[in-house]
N, C-alpha and C positions, 0 to 999 in steps of 0.2 A: 499423591498429586504434586505436581511441580507448578511453579508460577513463572509467568513471563510478563514483562512490561511491554505493551504494544501501542504504537501509534498507527491508526488506520485512516487512510485517505480514501475517500470514495468519490466517484464521478459516475453518477447514474444517468442513463439516457432519459429523454423526455418520457414521462409516464412510468419512470422507474419505481420500484417498490420501496419508496422512502418509508412508508409505514412499517414494513417488515424490518428494514435496516434500523430505523429509530427504536423500534421495540427491542431488537437484539442489543443495541448499544445501551439502552436504558436499563435493561435487565442486568447488564454487566456493571452498571454504575459508572459508565464512561463519562469522561470530562470533555467538554467542548474546547477545542484548541484553534478556533478560526474556521473560516469557510471550509466545509467538507473535510474536517480533520478532527479525530477523536482520540483520546488516550484512555487506556484501561489496563487493569491487571487481569491476566487470563490464566486460568488453571487448566492444565492438560496432563494426560497420563504419560505419554512417551514421545510423541512427535508433534510438536507445536504447529508446524505449518499445515500438515495434513488434517489434524484435528480441528483447527480453526477454520480451514477451508471447508471442511465437511459441515461444520455447524452453521456457517454462513449459508451454504447451499441449501441446508434444510430449512432455514428460517427466513431467507430472503429470495424472492423470485427474481432471478437475474436475466437480463436480456443479453444478446450477443455483443452489444456495444458498451455494456456496463463495465466499469473498472474499479477494482479494489486493490490497493497497494498497502503493504504493511512494512513497518520498521519496528523490529522487536529485539529485545535483549533478554537472555535467559541463560540458565545453567543446564548443561547436558547432564545425563545420568552419571557421567564420570566426574562431574564437578567442574568442568571447564566452562568458562563464560563464552557464550556465543552471541553473535550479532547477525541479523538477517534483514535485508531490505529487498523486497521483491513484489511483483504483482501476483496476487492470488488468483485474480480474474482480470482478463483483458491484457493489454500490452501498451507499451510506450507509443506516443504519437508525437507529431511535430509540435514543438513548444511554441506558444504564442509570441515569445520574445525573439524567435529566430529572425535574423536579418536586421535587428536594431543596432547592433554594434557597428561602429564606423571603422572598418578595416582598410588600412592603406596597403596597396600593393606596389611593388617596385616595377616601374614601367620598362626598365632595362632588362632584356632577356640575355643573360650571360651563359652561352653554351660553350663548354670547353671539351675538346677532344682528347 
């Protein structure tokens, strides 16, 4: 068995299976890292991403709008350190901070031929 350090961010829809997710995280001895973020050490056989995704699918009832994102660091079978950050379920959406930055635009349009 190999080990990985994993940060898991979750965004479950209204009525999401928090009980299943919390049971899964508690079983792993996960540490709380702020709202909807957990940290744990995960043991896997050969493919961290697919094995973790499968285990979550088996233990948590996910809806189409649920999102689970991981940031993990681990060593490959060849002994190389690897880093991954990706959605296991769901996808990126518009960030709530979009549009807050005050961006100045040049009013002069300089077209050169």
